[in-house]
ZATORLO-539355 format. One record per residue: residue in one letter; x, y, z of N, C-alpha, C, O, CB in turn. Coordinates in pm, whole numbers, padded with zeros to 5 digits, always signed. Glycine has a CB too. Example, Ala and Ser with C-alpha at 12.3 -4.5 7.8 and 13.67 -1.06 7.14 Angstrom:
BEGIN
A+01319-00569+00780+01230-00450+00780+01320-00330+00780+01424-00332+00846+01131-00447+00905 S+01285-00225+00708+01367-00106+00714+01290+00003+00787+01341+00114+00804+01408-00060+00572 
END
This chain:
BEGIN
X+12356+12359+05017+12241+12377+05035+12154+12231+05034+12060+12213+05112+12206+12477+04938 X+12194+12138+04945+12108+12045+04943+12134+11930+05047+12059+11847+05098+12102+12001+04813 X+12271+11956+05061+12315+11873+05183+12279+11903+05329+12269+11831+05428+12452+11874+05183 X+12262+12030+05308+12230+12109+05493+12083+12024+05463+12067+11938+05549+12214+12363+05531 X+11987+12028+05375+11892+11977+05399+11868+11851+05414+11791+11811+05503+11839+12011+05343 X+11928+11772+05332+11941+11625+05377+11989+11585+05504+11950+11478+05552+12020+11561+05296 X+12094+11679+05580+12127+11670+05698+12012+11673+05794+11985+11591+05882+12216+11761+05719 X+11947+11790+05759+11836+11828+05847+11677+11725+05836+11593+11711+05925+11807+11995+05800 X+11677+11671+05706+11577+11551+05693+11600+11457+05792+11519+11411+05872+11585+11479+05562 X+11755+11424+05773+11803+11266+05842+11761+11297+06000+11701+11222+06077+12012+11220+05825 X+11822+11461+06030+11813+11484+06195+11666+11452+06224+11636+11365+06306+11853+11653+06252 X+11583+11517+06162+11441+11497+06174+11364+11393+06186+11270+11374+06263+11396+11538+06098 X+11426+11298+06072+11387+11185+06094+11406+11087+06203+11333+10994+06236+11415+11146+06013 X+11517+11126+06252+11589+11014+06351+11493+11093+06513+11453+11031+06612+11835+11033+06349 X+11484+11207+06491+11389+11267+06610+11241+11182+06614+11185+11131+06711+11355+11449+06576 X+11209+11184+06505+11063+11112+06492+11048+10959+06526+10960+10901+06589+11012+11123+06343 X+11149+10918+06474+11169+10806+06529+11209+10740+06666+11194+10624+06702+11227+10781+06467 X+11263+10842+06727+11298+10810+06854+11138+10826+06938+11096+10741+07016+11432+10920+06906 X+11068+10945+06904+10970+10985+06949+10857+10873+06920+10772+10855+07006+10952+11115+06902 X+10854+10821+06840+10793+10681+06783+10788+10547+06834+10692+10472+06823+10846+10654+06679 X+10919+10516+06902+10982+10414+06950+10953+10438+07112+10974+10337+07180+11135+10411+06898 X+10909+10557+07185+10916+10566+07320+10804+10476+07414+10820+10445+07532+10904+10710+07342 X+10697+10447+07337+10602+10381+07379+10669+10177+07408+10633+10093+07490+10472+10422+07247 X+10736+10173+07339+10822+10047+07335+10917+10033+07441+10947+09914+07458+10899+10039+07213 X+10968+10103+07511+11047+10116+07604+10913+10064+07738+10797+10103+07756+11126+10285+07598 X+11011+09951+07818+10925+09930+07962+10903+10048+08055+10977+10142+08083+10999+09827+08055 X+10783+10019+08094+10772+10147+08208+10739+10069+08325+10684+09963+08299+10645+10276+08179 X+10761+10098+08457+10756+10062+08565+10591+10080+08613+10520+10168+08566+10863+10135+08635 X+10555+10009+08686+10401+10018+08769+10421+10143+08847+10532+10164+08896+10360+09876+08886 X+10331+10221+08863+10292+10335+08937+10287+10296+09120+10194+10222+09153+10135+10383+08868 X+10361+10332+09205+10318+10301+09321+10318+10432+09382+10389+10526+09344+10395+10197+09388 X+10224+10437+09488+10187+10532+09578+10307+10556+09667+10344+10469+09746+10063+10491+09653 X+10364+10666+09656+10512+10719+09756+10452+10674+09908+10341+10689+09959+10554+10939+09752 X+10598+10601+09967+10565+10599+10129+10648+10665+10185+10761+10651+10137+10564+10473+10203 X+10637+10770+10312+10721+10830+10367+10821+10709+10454+10762+10626+10523+10645+10940+10445 X+10976+10706+10443+11065+10647+10535+11016+10619+10655+10930+10697+10697+11170+10717+10554 X+11045+10532+10719+11027+10509+10866+11129+10591+10943+11244+10614+10906+11042+10355+10902 X+11062+10637+11074+11138+10722+11137+11281+10637+11160+11291+10516+11179+11061+10775+11269 X+11379+10726+11155+11526+10635+11185+11532+10602+11331+11463+10653+11418+11677+10725+11149 X+11616+10517+11345+11627+10438+11461+11723+10521+11553+11831+10564+11514+11680+10290+11428 X+11670+10541+11683+11806+10611+11771+11783+10536+11925+11693+10461+11962+11792+10825+11789 X+11910+10590+12001+11906+10571+12122+11812+10548+12181+11702+10585+12139+11944+10638+12170 X+11829+10463+12320+11712+10481+12390+11659+10617+12442+11554+10673+12408+11725+10404+12490 X+11758+10663+12535+11755+10798+12558+11659+10910+12452+11556+10974+12471+11904+10828+12555 X+11735+10899+12358+11646+10972+12235+11500+10893+12219+11391+10950+12215+11738+10961+12071 X+11515+10782+12213+11356+10740+12214+11275+10789+12300+11177+10838+12243+11330+10612+12234 X+11272+10800+12434+11208+10827+12538+11168+10994+12526+11068+11051+12570+11297+10781+12659 X+11282+11048+12453+11264+11169+12458+11194+11203+12324+11141+11309+12359+11387+11236+12487 X+11167+11190+12228+11145+11202+12093+11056+11129+12016+11039+11167+11900+11244+11188+12043 X+10984+11010+12066+10921+10937+11961+10792+11016+11914+10752+10995+11800+10886+10791+12010 X+10721+11109+11999+10592+11138+11942+10618+11269+11833+10534+11309+11752+10480+11174+12072 X+10771+11331+11853+10807+11416+11732+10830+11334+11597+10790+11365+11485+10939+11496+11764 X+10898+11234+11631+10940+11136+11505+10794+11089+11446+10756+11095+11329+11043+10983+11561 X+10723+11042+11559+10601+11026+11419+10536+11118+11389+10471+11107+11285+10489+10935+11428 X+10529+11222+11453+10468+11353+11376+10525+11391+11275+10452+11442+11190+10462+11469+11445 X+10658+11382+11248+10733+11422+11109+10690+11293+11027+10678+11318+10907+10923+11444+11121 X+10669+11181+11056+10676+11050+10959+10498+11083+10913+10470+11071+10794+10722+10856+11064 X+10392+11122+11009+10283+11164+10959+10276+11275+10867+10201+11255+10772+10215+11185+11048 X+10330+11376+10871+10369+11466+10802+10382+11488+10675+10331+11563+10592+10443+11483+10835 X+10522+11340+10677+10588+11369+10566+10481+11266+10464+10442+11310+10355+10767+11333+10580 X+10448+11156+10501+10307+11080+10439+10179+11183+10404+10123+11184+10294+10244+10963+10563 X+10155+11241+10479+10036+11371+10448+10062+11430+10313+09978+11437+10224+10044+11511+10565 X+10237+11491+10303+10253+11560+10201+10267+11478+10073+10243+11526+09962+10355+11640+10226 X+10308+11349+10095+10299+11254+09977+10184+11229+09905+10175+11219+09783+10332+11138+10011 X+10083+11218+10001+09967+11181+09949+09894+11291+09858+09846+11271+09746+09888+11139+10060 X+09896+11429+09940+09876+11565+09891+09909+11523+09737+09824+11498+09652+09982+11692+09967 X+10068+11522+09720+10120+11535+09571+10064+11442+09492+10040+11474+09375+10266+11520+09553 X+10032+11301+09542+09966+11203+09446+09851+11256+09420+09812+11262+09303+09945+11065+09492 X+09775+11304+09527+09617+11396+09462+09634+11458+09370+09558+11441+09275+09544+11506+09539 X+09727+11542+09363+09758+11661+09279+09773+11612+09119+09717+11651+09017+09902+11734+09338 X+09882+11500+09144+09889+11393+09031+09787+11355+08963+09775+11388+08845+09932+11283+09069 X+09715+11295+09014+09580+11235+08961+09491+11335+08907+09408+11294+08825+09502+11162+09071 X+09493+11451+08935+09408+11543+08860+09459+11631+08801+09394+11734+08782+09325+11599+08920 X+09585+11621+08755+09688+11658+08656+09671+11804+08661+09624+11886+08582+09671+11594+08505 X+09730+11813+08798+09783+11945+08834+09935+12012+08769+10048+11981+08804+09796+11931+08986 X+09900+12097+08678+10030+12115+08595+10173+12148+08647+10276+12121+08585+10006+12215+08509 X+10166+12205+08758+10330+12204+08793+10344+12036+08867+10441+11966+08837+10382+12362+08934 X+10276+12004+08927+10296+11875+08981+10305+11752+08876+10373+11655+08909+10186+11852+09075 X+10250+11753+08773+10268+11687+08633+10434+11710+08582+10527+11631+08569+10151+11768+08514 X+10423+11854+08563+10567+11871+08499+10683+11820+08599+10763+11744+08543+10594+12036+08463 X+10709+11846+08733+10766+11821+08843+10805+11681+08821+10920+11647+08795+10685+11851+08957 X+10729+11622+08830+10710+11447+08853+10840+11400+08711+10956+11358+08708+10479+11371+08804 X+10729+11441+08608+10809+11417+08476+10927+11403+08488+10988+11296+08502+10803+11507+08385 X+10988+11559+08480+11116+11629+08494+11189+11536+08597+11289+11483+08549+11100+11790+08546 X+11159+11500+08741+11229+11438+08852+11264+11284+08778+11378+11238+08781+11124+11434+09006 X+11133+11204+08703+11137+11076+08659+11252+11095+08544+11341+11013+08569+10987+11019+08610 X+11279+11157+08451+11351+11179+08347+11507+11164+08411+11593+11079+08389+11309+11322+08279 X+11508+11263+08487+11635+11294+08543+11695+11146+08618+11805+11101+08587+11613+11428+08653 X+11612+11087+08712+11648+10986+08805+11678+10850+08669+11743+10754+08712+11498+10958+08944 X+11638+10840+08529+11625+10729+08455+11767+10807+08340+11798+10761+08230+11432+10693+08388 X+11819+10904+08393+11924+10967+08322+11846+10994+08166+11926+10978+08074+12072+10860+08321 X+11727+11026+08127+11723+11042+08018+11661+11193+07977+11605+11276+08049+11661+10929+07975 X+11686+11198+07862+11661+11369+07829+11491+11395+07811+11416+11316+07754+11752+11423+07655 X+11459+11498+07860+11312+11539+07861+11303+11691+07755+11372+11793+07748+11259+11572+08047 X+11209+11653+07700+11188+11836+07631+11091+11864+07672+11002+11792+07717+11173+11880+07469 X+11099+12017+07658+11010+12101+07702+10865+12078+07659+10830+12056+07543+11053+12219+07667 X+10811+12084+07732+10630+12055+07667+10549+12184+07722+10599+12258+07807+10531+11880+07750 X+10406+12209+07662+10333+12306+07696+10223+12226+07770+10194+12117+07720+10294+12393+07579 X+10141+12276+07909+10081+12204+07939+09959+12267+07954+10004+12381+07973+10131+12145+08022 X+09825+12283+07962+09731+12368+07973+09608+12285+07953+09599+12163+07940+09749+12480+07884 X+09505+12386+07954+09354+12342+07948+09312+12442+07827+09354+12558+07837+09257+12367+08108 X+09244+12415+07730+09171+12482+07658+09092+12566+07704+09021+12632+07628+09119+12423+07596 
END
């Protein structure tokens, strides 16, 4: 019984230390997302579809800008999905969190 409590105390202590050290890791500066440029294509395709490609590029940028605005106003779903994606891209583990307004 005492050994189990000691083991659990060590585990909890290690988790608390991990949480305490989170602020010590470098964080990349946030930059606004930018839609990728339209793909390069052959001359015939360029003549046929430049307005479509530009339209797709504009629509993608609009969606990215809207998502960024939602992130700035702390839209719950956007914040959580952005955090989950960031943790996934860094190969880090993310714990589930509760987000809400009182």
